[in-house]
VOLO-807225 format. One record per residue (C-alpha): residue number from 1; x, y, z. Coordinates in Angstrom, 2 decimals. Layout:
// residues N
+-----+---------+---------+---------+
: pos :       X :       Y :       Z :
+-----+---------+---------+---------+
: NUM :       X :       Y :       Z :
...
+-----+---------+---------+---------+
***
This chain:
// residues 184
+-----+---------+---------+---------+
: pos :       X :       Y :       Z :
+-----+---------+---------+---------+
:   1 :   10.70 :   11.11 :   -2.02 :
:   2 :   11.13 :    9.49 :    1.33 :
:   3 :    9.18 :   11.94 :    2.51 :
:   4 :   12.45 :   12.61 :    0.62 :
:   5 :   12.80 :   11.34 :   -2.97 :
:   6 :   12.67 :   14.51 :   -5.03 :
:   7 :   14.30 :   16.83 :   -2.55 :
:   8 :   13.95 :   20.05 :   -4.53 :
:   9 :   10.84 :   22.18 :   -4.16 :
:  10 :    9.52 :   21.53 :   -7.66 :
:  11 :    9.90 :   17.77 :   -7.14 :
:  12 :    8.02 :   18.00 :   -3.85 :
:  13 :    5.24 :   20.04 :   -5.48 :
:  14 :    4.92 :   17.43 :   -8.25 :
:  15 :    4.66 :   14.64 :   -5.69 :
:  16 :    2.03 :   16.49 :   -3.68 :
:  17 :    0.05 :   17.15 :   -6.86 :
:  18 :    0.14 :   13.45 :   -7.76 :
:  19 :   -0.86 :   12.50 :   -4.20 :
:  20 :   -3.78 :   14.92 :   -4.35 :
:  21 :   -5.48 :   12.67 :   -6.95 :
:  22 :   -5.29 :    9.47 :   -4.87 :
:  23 :   -8.64 :    7.82 :   -4.11 :
:  24 :   -7.55 :    4.18 :   -4.22 :
:  25 :   -4.73 :    2.51 :   -2.30 :
:  26 :   -3.37 :   -0.83 :   -3.48 :
:  27 :   -0.92 :   -2.73 :   -1.30 :
:  28 :    1.33 :   -5.70 :   -1.77 :
:  29 :    1.50 :   -7.89 :    1.36 :
:  30 :    4.89 :   -9.47 :    2.08 :
:  31 :    7.44 :   -6.76 :    2.79 :
:  32 :    4.83 :   -4.00 :    2.61 :
:  33 :    1.95 :   -4.79 :    4.98 :
:  34 :    4.17 :   -7.35 :    6.71 :
:  35 :    7.82 :   -7.14 :    7.66 :
:  36 :    8.68 :   -9.71 :    4.99 :
:  37 :    9.64 :  -12.39 :    7.48 :
:  38 :    7.92 :  -15.73 :    7.93 :
:  39 :    7.68 :  -17.85 :   11.02 :
:  40 :    7.24 :  -21.48 :   10.04 :
:  41 :    5.44 :  -23.67 :   12.55 :
:  42 :    6.37 :  -27.36 :   12.97 :
:  43 :    3.29 :  -28.34 :   10.95 :
:  44 :    4.33 :  -26.05 :    8.06 :
:  45 :    1.99 :  -23.12 :    8.66 :
:  46 :    3.36 :  -19.69 :    7.82 :
:  47 :    2.88 :  -16.79 :   10.22 :
:  48 :    3.35 :  -13.17 :    9.16 :
:  49 :    3.75 :  -10.06 :   11.32 :
:  50 :    1.61 :   -6.95 :   10.65 :
:  51 :    1.61 :   -3.51 :   12.29 :
:  52 :   -1.48 :   -2.42 :   14.23 :
:  53 :   -1.00 :    1.19 :   13.04 :
:  54 :   -1.27 :    0.06 :    9.43 :
:  55 :   -4.51 :   -1.70 :   10.32 :
:  56 :   -5.94 :    1.40 :   11.95 :
:  57 :   -5.07 :    3.56 :    8.94 :
:  58 :   -6.54 :    1.05 :    6.48 :
:  59 :   -9.80 :    0.90 :    8.41 :
:  60 :   -9.85 :    4.70 :    8.85 :
:  61 :   -9.32 :    5.27 :    5.11 :
:  62 :  -12.15 :    2.87 :    4.30 :
:  63 :  -14.46 :    4.74 :    6.68 :
:  64 :  -13.49 :    7.99 :    4.94 :
:  65 :  -14.57 :    6.55 :    1.57 :
:  66 :  -11.24 :    5.54 :    0.08 :
:  67 :  -10.87 :    2.21 :   -1.68 :
:  68 :   -8.31 :   -0.29 :   -0.37 :
:  69 :   -7.19 :   -3.20 :   -2.53 :
:  70 :   -4.62 :   -5.86 :   -1.69 :
:  71 :   -2.79 :   -7.82 :   -4.40 :
:  72 :   -0.26 :  -10.47 :   -3.41 :
:  73 :    1.65 :  -13.23 :   -5.11 :
:  74 :    1.52 :  -15.34 :   -1.96 :
:  75 :   -1.01 :  -17.61 :   -0.30 :
:  76 :   -2.00 :  -15.70 :    2.83 :
:  77 :   -5.04 :  -16.99 :    4.68 :
:  78 :   -4.20 :  -15.40 :    8.05 :
:  79 :   -3.57 :  -12.03 :    6.43 :
:  80 :   -6.83 :  -12.36 :    4.46 :
:  81 :   -8.77 :  -12.81 :    7.70 :
:  82 :   -7.08 :   -9.80 :    9.29 :
:  83 :   -7.83 :   -7.62 :    6.26 :
:  84 :  -11.48 :   -8.75 :    6.19 :
:  85 :  -11.84 :   -7.74 :    9.86 :
:  86 :  -10.50 :   -4.31 :    8.91 :
:  87 :  -13.18 :   -3.98 :    6.22 :
:  88 :  -11.12 :   -4.70 :    3.10 :
:  89 :  -13.24 :   -6.52 :    0.52 :
:  90 :  -10.86 :   -6.54 :   -2.46 :
:  91 :   -8.20 :   -9.08 :   -1.43 :
:  92 :   -6.43 :  -11.01 :   -4.19 :
:  93 :   -3.74 :  -13.61 :   -3.58 :
:  94 :   -1.59 :  -15.93 :   -5.70 :
:  95 :   -1.33 :  -13.28 :   -8.44 :
:  96 :    1.80 :  -13.95 :  -10.49 :
:  97 :    1.55 :  -10.99 :  -12.89 :
:  98 :    0.34 :   -8.00 :  -10.88 :
:  99 :    0.30 :   -5.56 :  -13.78 :
: 100 :   -1.80 :   -7.84 :  -15.97 :
: 101 :   -4.16 :   -8.49 :  -13.05 :
: 102 :   -4.37 :   -4.76 :  -12.28 :
: 103 :   -5.34 :   -3.97 :  -15.87 :
: 104 :   -8.21 :   -6.45 :  -15.54 :
: 105 :   -9.16 :   -5.00 :  -12.14 :
: 106 :   -8.92 :   -1.45 :  -13.50 :
: 107 :  -11.71 :   -2.28 :  -15.97 :
: 108 :  -13.76 :   -4.35 :  -13.52 :
: 109 :  -13.77 :   -1.69 :  -10.77 :
: 110 :  -13.66 :    1.28 :  -13.16 :
: 111 :  -10.46 :    2.61 :  -11.56 :
: 112 :   -9.05 :    5.94 :  -12.66 :
: 113 :   -5.35 :    5.12 :  -12.95 :
: 114 :   -4.22 :    8.63 :  -12.06 :
: 115 :   -6.06 :    8.24 :   -8.71 :
: 116 :   -4.40 :    4.92 :   -7.82 :
: 117 :   -1.48 :    4.59 :   -5.41 :
: 118 :    0.38 :    1.29 :   -5.27 :
: 119 :    2.87 :    0.30 :   -2.58 :
: 120 :    5.21 :   -2.62 :   -3.25 :
: 121 :    8.67 :   -3.62 :   -2.15 :
: 122 :   10.25 :   -6.12 :   -4.55 :
: 123 :   11.07 :   -6.81 :   -8.18 :
: 124 :    7.66 :   -8.37 :   -9.09 :
: 125 :    6.07 :   -5.04 :   -8.08 :
: 126 :    8.14 :   -2.84 :  -10.43 :
: 127 :    5.87 :   -2.99 :  -13.52 :
: 128 :    2.80 :   -2.02 :  -11.51 :
: 129 :    4.67 :    0.66 :   -9.56 :
: 130 :    5.64 :    2.24 :  -12.88 :
: 131 :    2.13 :    1.96 :  -14.34 :
: 132 :   -0.13 :    3.45 :  -11.67 :
: 133 :   -0.61 :    7.13 :  -10.95 :
: 134 :    1.58 :    7.03 :   -7.84 :
: 135 :    4.13 :    4.34 :   -6.92 :
: 136 :    5.65 :    4.15 :   -3.47 :
: 137 :    7.57 :    1.72 :   -1.30 :
: 138 :    8.79 :    1.09 :    2.23 :
: 139 :   12.30 :    2.27 :    3.09 :
: 140 :   13.64 :   -1.30 :    3.08 :
: 141 :   12.44 :   -2.14 :   -0.44 :
: 142 :   14.71 :   -3.74 :   -3.04 :
: 143 :   17.09 :   -1.31 :   -4.82 :
: 144 :   15.27 :   -1.92 :   -8.12 :
: 145 :   12.09 :   -0.63 :   -6.46 :
: 146 :   13.72 :    2.32 :   -4.68 :
: 147 :   14.93 :    3.54 :   -8.08 :
: 148 :   11.50 :    3.67 :   -9.78 :
: 149 :    9.01 :    4.93 :   -7.20 :
: 150 :    7.61 :    8.41 :   -6.67 :
: 151 :    7.96 :    8.21 :   -2.89 :
: 152 :    9.85 :    6.18 :   -0.27 :
: 153 :    8.41 :    6.05 :    3.24 :
: 154 :   10.54 :    6.58 :    6.32 :
: 155 :    9.01 :    3.40 :    7.75 :
: 156 :    9.97 :   -0.15 :    6.87 :
: 157 :    7.46 :   -2.64 :    5.51 :
: 158 :    5.34 :   -4.10 :    8.30 :
: 159 :    6.35 :   -1.26 :   10.62 :
: 160 :    3.93 :    1.52 :    9.65 :
: 161 :    4.74 :    2.14 :    5.97 :
: 162 :    1.11 :    1.77 :    4.91 :
: 163 :   -0.01 :    4.05 :    7.75 :
: 164 :    2.55 :    6.64 :    6.69 :
: 165 :    1.32 :    6.88 :    3.11 :
: 166 :   -2.39 :    6.69 :    4.01 :
: 167 :   -1.98 :    9.41 :    6.61 :
: 168 :   -0.01 :   11.57 :    4.14 :
: 169 :   -2.79 :   11.37 :    1.54 :
: 170 :   -5.64 :   11.89 :    4.01 :
: 171 :   -3.88 :   14.88 :    5.60 :
: 172 :   -3.32 :   16.35 :    2.14 :
: 173 :   -7.05 :   15.93 :    1.45 :
: 174 :   -7.98 :   17.39 :    4.85 :
: 175 :   -9.57 :   14.07 :    5.87 :
: 176 :   -7.25 :   13.02 :    8.72 :
: 177 :   -9.26 :   15.25 :   10.99 :
: 178 :  -11.07 :   13.14 :   13.56 :
: 179 :   -8.31 :   10.76 :   14.52 :
: 180 :   -9.72 :   10.47 :   18.01 :
: 181 :  -12.45 :    8.34 :   16.46 :
: 182 :  -12.36 :    4.85 :   17.91 :
: 183 :  -15.01 :    3.28 :   15.72 :
: 184 :  -12.84 :    0.43 :   14.56 :
+-----+---------+---------+---------+
***
């Protein structure tokens, strides 16, 4: 569903039911929290672009008691610092097998798989997208990802896709209610 995969009413009801269980959000980084592009400085540093609206939603969800986890295959020191400032404490980088790592994390953090939403955008994300309770992706994800997820956002990665799915879940739970809060 892109807000649309599963266009019939029963498909939409199934998606909303699955979303109603979500208590934990897990995000990939490149192509999901970022736009997937890299600026390379003359000294070889990599710079990624992130959306401020995603940051607000991540921080807001944390303040509402949701768990946010980030799992990436990349080295991402600048992104790590940004996520820490937002309040994210579970940040894992250089993870080559995300499903295997998630299974370890599931036991360590006592995650209830049915309550876990994962957003990824590329082929390495497919096994985890298929394993968790709810798999979703940005609208510009790889075709292999678009074909296996429960929901496709209207937004592209790095342009509000994380905000879109966080807001959807919190609205469904009746917890997107004091958005005038500026405590971030």
